[in-house]
Steps between C-alpha positions, in 0.01 A plus 500: 500500500820670400739604770801691461557647166305286250404656168176391338579281199336633189384819672524840338824677589412768755840666530697695241739313273851487641848520354716188496704625798188590696350164410797317647478714813129422527559127455751477783372766739251307712726198536780734604268654761420161651871435549568849634221466755639162607845656550351783708313253721798271551735789577261674737404197703858367506568759771236367739399146405770338711416665832126527441405174329780244491670552836276732703599564861129485584289251298274683257126430459426228246296735284817692414637191326173447315509863390859461378406188301198666338701810413788297355257283309349804331844608376566154359161503330564852367827390340345179365213682331733747334721213383200321350413809296860542378501133390158538332322259736196726522249217553689372807541856621124552492416171670740587782322832531229341715767390743633857493156628598495276808858584590441872460200482733712311754753785524277754681308219672824397672666843493253694715490254793878459477543876544278498809652189658856621441409842639378336821807277506735797466322685779505196728874449457594870474638450149340808346419805712313647202283194441176698522613756242667244273192280477365741240780420254436127435125562501540763230728270302225236493259757356767617254519141372132410521355794307706463179476122529119515515493740205733268307254216551210718385697600190663165431372513140666838444868401498645852488315584822544157656875464475570850631266449795661167590840667480387784728349254748820299515715811532289599801606177672865606483444771762598265781821415313596864443425567865777256588766661282799641692424862599812627323349367173136588561402699811201338676281809478507490118506125441181527292702679234642160404150376417431814299822468302404148394166625371670795331692248291163400358433865419837520323417186305174655383676817389759304302264246346173694464616861536223552754422390855216258559205603716583232756817690588352846452234425761655225708843645572379841630237322713771275643730796571223681686425191706867444584541863606197487729614170651855615570389836638248327728752240620790738553288766672306247707174671414245459776219353289719214380666436836157464658383263228823296509476473877150357466621250237812384683341519842 
């Protein structure tokens, strides 16, 4: 199985021929994105990791550390797979793809219970007065990762779909990082715009290299924007239907 960004060797070229400049941009783009995402994650979590994970005033549930390890491991894997493609180690890249499948499944498997357990923890210790409303955000983020990831697995033999879907799935995981940016850089109510800007870089790449936007972005990005808008409106407005459901989940 090919995970991120493999091109089928010997396959018929499915995208328009590119200029030399566009070809260089195409060659470096996905590796650049892996590094940019890593920078976003490190910067965002650098503002909270000390007081929340390393030296918490109140010991955090163990599942939070497992979640952090799984999330960090995915980023390392994401960078490794892109590096293997850039160094033409496609065979190794594909063999590691089966590990990527298991790791990708682990993200929502750990992510959903972590959101619930941390919501209960925050309520118990009065750390988040909006815990009921905010529960919707990490739950949505798990869906925003899982749907493109599942589609990427289904279309693993269609590289131009696969690599864009893996990129979108990984970008979705940066929401928690953007949510930790200082408010003078990125106001909390619009932190999802950081995720969208990362994906828009993929759109720009398509316009430069292919002079058209791939269907993954044409369908996936608007769907993501609609979901983000609904989630933020529901959380900020404390809509009754969600508050009732969250109360039943968190007890």
